[in-house]
N, C-alpha and C positions, 0 to 999 in steps of 0.2 A: 771652812771646813770645821764641824764641830767633830772632835775626837772622841774615843770610847770615855777616859778619862772625865773630859767635859762634860758628856751626858749621864756618867755615873754620879757626879757631884750635882746633878741639877736635881736628881731623882726624879725624874718625869715619870708620870702614868700613863702616858699617850703620847705619841710623836708630834702632836702639838705643842704640848708642852716643854718637848725638846729645843724647840725654837723660837722660844717666847725671849729671851734674852739676846737674841741676834739682832744686831744693826740692822735696820731697814725692814724689819719683819714684825708683822703685828697677828698676833695668834688668834683665831677664833674658836671657842669650845662651846657645843651647845649639845647637852645631852651625850650620846656617844659619838655625833660627828663632830669634826673640826677642821680647819682649813687657815694653812698659814696666808696671809696677804702681804705679797710683795710689791713694794713701791707702789701700793695703790691697785695692784692686779690680783685678781681673786678668780676661783672657779675655772674654766675653759681656757683661760691666758695664762696659767701656772702650769708647768709640767710636771708630772709625777712620775719618777722611775724607781724601781725596784730591782737593782741589780742590772741596771741598763735597759730593761723592761718597762714600757708605758703601763701604766696604771690608768691614765684618763687621758682623753683626747679632745680635740677641738666642737666635737659635735656635743659634749654637755653643755649644759646651760651655763651662764657667767656667775652664779650665784655661788654660795659656798656648798660642798659637798662634802661627803663621807668618807671619800674614797683615801684620803691622806692619815687618816685615823684607825686604818685597818691593819696598817704595821705593825706588826709582834714589836713590841717594845724591847723585850729581851732578844730578839734575832738583829737589833740595829746596832752594827761596829760604829758606824760614823755617819753622820751627814753633811751633805754638803747643800749650799745656796749658790747655784751660779746666776750672777749678776747681767744684765746687759744683753745684746743680740743673741740668742739663742736659737734663731730659727737657721743659721747657717748649720750649727752642729745637729740639729733636733728636730727641724722639720718647722713647716708654718704656723701651726699652733701653738708654738714656744714662745712667745714674746719675751717670758721671763720664764728661767728652768730651773 
C-alpha cells in the first residue's frame, strides 16, 4: 500500500506517477492517458477500483487506456496494488487487481 505520506513525497502529478516506484509496477504515460502494467498485465487484465467501485471492466481492449489517469490526484488518500489471484474477490476479469 502506498500511504498519503509516500504519495506526497513523490509529488506525482498523475495517478500513474504515484505508482512508478512500486515494485513490479511499470507505469506508462502518454499525453493525458496512463496505465500501470502489473507483472506484464495491462488494460482489461488490470482492475481499477475507486472506493470499491469498478472504473473499468473486462470488455475493454487489452492495451493501455486512460481510465486510470482520470482519478483526481488531490483526492487520493492511498493506493493499493493487490497482486495475485484477484478473481476470487473481484470477479473473473481481475487477473490482477
